[in-house]
C-alpha positions as CSV (number, residue, x, y, z in Angstrom):
1,M,-6.4,5.2,-12.2
2,T,-6.9,3.9,-8.8
3,G,-7.3,0.8,-7.4
4,K,-10.6,2.4,-6.4
5,L,-12.4,2.8,-9.8
6,P,-11.7,-0.4,-11.7
7,P,-14.3,-2.8,-9.7
8,F,-16.7,0.0,-9.8
9,L,-16.5,0.4,-14.1
10,I,-17.0,-3.5,-14.2
11,L,-19.8,-3.1,-11.6
12,L,-21.2,-0.1,-14.1
13,A,-20.4,-2.3,-17.0
14,A,-23.0,-5.5,-15.2
15,I,-26.0,-3.1,-14.6
16,L,-26.0,-1.9,-17.9
17,W,-26.1,-5.5,-19.0
18,G,-28.6,-6.2,-16.5
19,T,-31.1,-4.1,-19.1
20,T,-31.1,-6.5,-21.9
21,G,-33.6,-8.5,-20.7
22,T,-36.3,-5.8,-20.5
23,S,-35.0,-4.2,-23.7
24,Q,-35.7,-7.6,-25.5
25,A,-39.1,-7.7,-23.3
26,L,-39.8,-4.6,-24.8
27,A,-38.6,-5.7,-28.3
28,P,-41.7,-6.3,-31.1
29,D,-42.5,-9.9,-31.0
30,S,-41.2,-10.6,-34.0
31,A,-37.8,-10.2,-33.2
32,H,-35.9,-13.9,-32.6
33,P,-33.8,-13.5,-29.6
34,I,-30.6,-14.8,-31.4
35,A,-31.2,-11.6,-34.2
36,I,-31.7,-9.2,-31.1
37,G,-27.8,-10.4,-29.9
38,G,-26.4,-10.3,-34.2
39,T,-28.2,-6.8,-34.3
40,R,-27.0,-5.8,-30.8
41,L,-23.0,-7.1,-31.9
42,A,-23.6,-4.9,-35.1
43,V,-24.6,-1.9,-33.8
44,G,-22.1,-2.1,-30.3
45,G,-19.6,-2.5,-33.5
46,V,-20.3,0.5,-35.8
47,F,-20.6,2.6,-32.6
48,L,-17.1,1.8,-31.3
49,L,-15.8,2.1,-34.5
50,L,-17.2,5.5,-35.1
51,I,-16.0,6.8,-31.5
52,V,-12.3,5.2,-32.4
53,L,-12.1,7.2,-35.7
54,L,-13.5,10.2,-34.7
55,T,-10.9,10.4,-31.5
56,G,-8.3,9.8,-34.3
57,K,-6.9,6.6,-31.6
58,W,-6.9,3.8,-34.5
59,N,-4.3,2.5,-34.8
60,V,-3.7,-1.1,-36.0
61,R,0.3,-1.5,-36.4
62,N,1.4,-4.4,-34.8
63,W,-2.0,-5.8,-33.7
64,P,-2.3,-8.9,-32.4
65,I,-4.4,-11.0,-34.6
66,K,-4.7,-14.2,-33.2
67,P,-5.6,-13.5,-29.4
68,T,-8.3,-11.0,-31.5
69,L,-10.1,-13.2,-33.4
70,I,-10.5,-15.3,-30.7
71,A,-11.8,-12.7,-28.2
72,A,-14.1,-12.1,-30.9
73,L,-15.2,-15.9,-31.4
74,C,-16.0,-15.8,-27.7
75,M,-18.1,-13.4,-27.7
76,A,-19.8,-13.9,-30.9
77,L,-20.4,-17.5,-30.1
78,Y,-21.9,-15.8,-26.5
79,Q,-25.3,-14.7,-27.7
80,P,-26.9,-17.9,-29.9
81,L,-25.5,-20.6,-27.3
82,F,-26.8,-18.4,-24.2
83,F,-30.4,-17.6,-26.0
84,S,-30.5,-20.4,-27.3
85,A,-29.3,-22.4,-23.8
86,V,-32.4,-20.0,-22.2
87,T,-34.7,-21.7,-24.8
88,L,-34.3,-25.0,-24.4
89,T,-34.0,-25.3,-20.5
90,G,-35.9,-22.2,-19.3
91,V,-34.7,-18.3,-18.1
92,A,-34.1,-19.8,-14.3
93,I,-31.7,-23.2,-15.3
94,G,-29.8,-21.0,-18.6
95,T,-29.4,-18.1,-16.5
96,V,-27.8,-19.4,-13.2
97,V,-25.8,-22.1,-15.3
98,A,-24.6,-19.8,-17.7
99,I,-23.5,-16.6,-15.8
100,G,-23.1,-18.4,-12.6
101,S,-20.4,-21.0,-14.5
102,A,-18.6,-17.8,-15.6
103,P,-16.9,-17.0,-12.8
104,I,-15.2,-20.7,-12.0
105,L,-14.3,-21.5,-15.9
106,S,-12.8,-17.7,-15.3
107,G,-11.0,-18.6,-12.5
108,F,-9.3,-22.1,-13.8
109,L,-8.6,-20.9,-16.8
110,E,-6.5,-18.2,-15.9
111,W,-5.1,-20.6,-13.2
112,V,-3.9,-22.6,-16.3
113,Y,-2.9,-20.0,-18.8
114,R,-1.5,-17.3,-16.2
115,R,-0.2,-19.6,-13.7
116,K,-2.8,-17.1,-11.2
117,R,-4.2,-19.1,-8.5
118,P,-7.6,-16.9,-6.9
119,P,-6.8,-16.0,-3.7
120,M,-9.7,-17.6,-0.8
121,I,-11.5,-14.5,-0.7
122,W,-12.6,-14.5,-4.6
123,W,-13.6,-18.3,-3.6
124,C,-15.6,-17.1,-1.1
125,S,-16.9,-13.7,-2.6
126,T,-17.8,-16.2,-5.9
127,L,-19.5,-19.0,-4.3
128,L,-21.6,-16.7,-1.8
129,S,-22.6,-14.8,-5.1
130,I,-23.0,-18.0,-7.3
131,F,-25.5,-19.0,-4.5
132,G,-27.7,-15.9,-4.4
133,C,-27.9,-16.2,-7.9
134,L,-29.3,-19.4,-7.8
135,L,-31.9,-18.2,-5.1
136,L,-32.3,-15.2,-6.9
137,F,-34.2,-17.3,-9.8
138,M,-35.9,-20.0,-7.8
139,N,-38.9,-18.1,-8.2
140,K,-38.7,-18.2,-12.3
141,D,-40.0,-20.2,-14.8
142,A,-40.6,-24.0,-13.9
143,V,-37.3,-25.8,-13.6
144,Q,-37.3,-28.1,-16.8
145,V,-33.1,-29.5,-16.8
146,D,-32.5,-30.0,-20.5
147,P,-29.0,-31.9,-20.9
148,V,-28.2,-29.9,-24.6
149,G,-29.5,-26.7,-23.2
150,L,-27.0,-27.4,-19.9
151,F,-24.0,-27.9,-22.3
152,L,-25.1,-24.7,-24.4
153,A,-25.3,-22.7,-21.2
154,L,-21.7,-24.0,-20.5
155,G,-20.9,-23.3,-23.5
156,A,-22.1,-19.4,-23.1
157,G,-20.2,-19.5,-20.1
158,L,-16.9,-20.6,-20.8
159,S,-17.3,-17.9,-23.9
160,F,-17.9,-14.9,-21.3
161,A,-14.6,-16.2,-19.6
162,G,-12.7,-16.9,-22.9
163,Y,-13.5,-13.4,-24.4
164,T,-12.7,-12.0,-20.6
165,L,-9.2,-13.7,-20.2
166,V,-7.8,-12.5,-23.6
167,S,-9.6,-9.2,-23.3
168,R,-7.6,-8.4,-20.3
169,E,-4.5,-9.3,-22.3
170,L,-5.6,-7.4,-24.9
171,V,-6.2,-3.9,-23.1
172,A,-2.5,-4.1,-21.2
173,K,-0.8,-3.2,-24.3
174,Y,-3.5,-1.3,-26.6
175,S,-6.2,1.2,-25.8
176,S,-9.4,0.0,-24.4
177,I,-11.4,1.6,-27.4
178,S,-9.5,0.2,-29.8
179,V,-9.8,-2.7,-28.3
180,V,-13.4,-3.4,-28.1
181,A,-14.1,-1.3,-31.5
182,I,-12.3,-4.4,-33.3
183,V,-13.4,-7.0,-31.4
184,F,-16.8,-6.3,-31.4
185,T,-16.9,-5.2,-35.4
186,L,-15.4,-8.5,-35.8
187,S,-18.2,-10.3,-33.7
188,G,-20.9,-8.3,-35.6
189,I,-19.5,-9.8,-38.9
190,L,-19.4,-13.2,-37.6
191,L,-22.8,-13.4,-36.3
192,S,-24.4,-11.1,-39.4
193,P,-25.3,-14.4,-41.3
194,F,-27.8,-14.7,-38.7
195,L,-29.7,-11.5,-39.8
196,F,-30.2,-13.2,-42.8
197,V,-31.8,-16.5,-41.3
198,F,-34.1,-14.4,-39.0
199,D,-37.0,-11.8,-39.7
200,I,-35.3,-8.7,-39.0
201,S,-38.3,-6.5,-40.3
202,W,-39.0,-4.9,-36.9
203,L,-36.1,-3.2,-37.3
204,A,-38.1,-0.7,-39.3
205,S,-40.4,0.1,-36.2
206,S,-39.6,2.7,-34.3
207,R,-39.8,0.5,-31.1
208,G,-37.7,-1.8,-32.6
209,V,-35.1,1.3,-33.7
210,V,-35.0,2.0,-29.9
211,V,-34.1,-1.2,-28.5
212,S,-31.4,-2.4,-31.2
213,L,-29.9,1.4,-30.1
214,H,-30.1,0.8,-26.8
215,L,-28.5,-2.8,-26.9
216,G,-26.0,-1.8,-29.0
217,I,-24.8,1.8,-27.6
218,V,-25.6,1.5,-24.0
219,A,-25.8,-2.7,-23.6
220,T,-23.0,-2.8,-25.8
221,G,-20.6,-0.3,-26.5
222,I,-20.5,2.1,-23.0
223,A,-20.9,-1.2,-21.2
224,Y,-17.8,-3.1,-22.4
225,L,-15.6,0.0,-22.9
226,L,-16.4,0.6,-19.2
227,F,-15.6,-3.5,-18.7
228,A,-12.3,-3.2,-20.7
229,K,-11.1,-0.1,-18.8
230,G,-11.8,-1.9,-15.5
231,L,-9.8,-5.2,-16.4
232,T,-6.9,-3.2,-16.8
233,H,-6.5,-3.1,-13.1
234,V,-8.5,-5.8,-12.2
235,S,-7.8,-9.7,-12.7
236,S,-9.9,-11.4,-15.4
237,S,-11.8,-14.0,-12.8
238,T,-13.0,-10.7,-10.6
239,A,-14.5,-9.1,-13.0
240,V,-16.7,-12.1,-14.6
241,T,-18.0,-12.3,-10.5
242,L,-18.3,-8.8,-10.4
243,S,-20.4,-9.4,-13.6
244,L,-22.8,-11.3,-11.7
245,A,-24.4,-7.8,-10.6
246,E,-26.1,-8.0,-14.1
247,P,-28.6,-11.2,-13.1
248,L,-29.3,-8.7,-10.0
249,T,-30.0,-5.5,-12.1
250,A,-32.1,-7.3,-14.8
251,A,-34.5,-8.9,-11.6
252,L,-34.8,-5.6,-10.1
253,L,-35.9,-3.6,-13.1
254,G,-38.2,-6.7,-13.6
255,V,-39.7,-5.7,-10.4
256,F,-40.0,-1.9,-10.6
257,I,-40.2,-2.0,-15.0
258,V,-41.7,-4.9,-16.3
259,G,-44.4,-5.6,-12.8
260,E,-42.8,-9.2,-12.0
261,T,-42.8,-10.0,-8.5
262,L,-40.1,-12.0,-6.2
263,S,-40.3,-14.2,-3.7
264,L,-38.9,-14.4,0.0
265,I,-36.3,-16.9,-1.3
266,S,-35.4,-14.2,-3.9
267,W,-35.1,-11.4,-2.2
268,V,-32.5,-13.5,0.4
269,G,-31.0,-14.4,-2.8
270,M,-30.1,-10.9,-3.6
271,I,-28.9,-9.9,-0.1
272,L,-26.4,-13.1,-0.8
273,L,-25.4,-11.9,-4.4
274,L,-24.9,-8.1,-2.8
275,I,-22.8,-9.3,-0.1
276,G,-20.7,-11.4,-1.8
277,I,-19.7,-8.8,-4.6
278,G,-19.1,-5.7,-1.7
279,I,-16.7,-8.6,-0.1
280,L,-15.2,-9.1,-3.3
281,I,-15.0,-4.8,-4.2
282,R,-13.6,-4.5,-0.4
283,S,-10.9,-7.3,-1.5
284,E,-9.8,-5.1,-4.2
285,K,-9.8,-1.9,-3.2
286,S,-7.2,-3.0,-0.5
287,N,-5.1,-4.6,-3.0
288,G,-5.6,-1.5,-4.7
289,E,-4.4,0.5,-2.4
290,M,-1.3,-1.8,-1.3
291,E,0.1,-1.7,-4.8
292,L,-0.2,2.0,-4.8
293,N,1.8,2.2,-1.6
294,E,4.3,-0.2,-2.7
295,Q,4.6,2.2,-5.5
296,K,5.0,5.2,-3.6
297,S,7.2,3.5,-1.3
298,M,9.5,2.2,-4.4
299,S,9.7,5.8,-6.1
300,G,10.2,7.0,-2.5
C-alpha cells in the first residue's frame, strides 16, 4: 500500500463514524444510547467474523491474547463512557473533551510506550483541529460543565487512544480483517450484559433494524476495517487526529439531513478543522513518499 492511501482510509473511516449521530437520531425513541452502543458492537463483530470465515482468513495460531483483550476492553469501555459523558455534561462539552482529548492522549501514549515523540507538524495540526472542533460545537446545547461528565469524557478519549495504539501493533503482524473481527467480537461480548439491562424491543421495528444494521455494518464493521488498514502505515497519534473528521461529518449531516443550523463561529471552526486535517494528510503524504524513495534507493 502506498503512502498516499492510508491517511485517506482513516479519513473515510472517520466520515463513516460521523454518520452514527444521525443514525441514532433516527432510531426509535425507546432506544437507550448505551443499548445502541452495545448493539452496534454486537452487529459489527458478527459482520466482521462472517467476512473472516467466508474469506478463509481465520488464523488464530500464536495469536497474542493480552493486547487483543486490551484493545477489546478499550473499545467496550469507549461506548458507555462517551454516551454517559454526553448525557451528564451535554453534547458540546462531552464531544469536544472526548474526541478532542484523544489525539493528545494518543501522542502521549505513543511517546511513553513506543518512545516516539510526535513531530512539531503533528502538534500544530492537532491543536488547530481541536480548536476548530471546539468552535464547531459552540452553537450546540447550553454549556453545563459537570466534573463527573468531564472525567468520563476524558476516559472515553483515553479508551480510543489506547485502542488505536494497541491495534496498530496488532495490524503490523496480523491481517487487518482478523484483528478487527476478533477485537469487536470480544467487545460485543463484553458489552452484551447491557442488552439485558436496557429495553431492546426497539430492535423488532423496521426502523430499529435499519439503524442497527447501519451502525453495526457501515459505521463499525467497514469503518474500523478501513481504520485498521490505514493504521498499518500511519502512526497512532496521526490516525487519532485524522479521526477528528468524525465531528465534522456529524455537523454537516446535522445541517443537510436533520435540518440543524450552524453559527458563523461554527463554520469558522469547520474550516480550521479542515485545514488542520489537510496539513496532517499532506505531511503523511510527504513522509510516505520519502520512505518509498528510501526503499527504492536501498533496493537499487
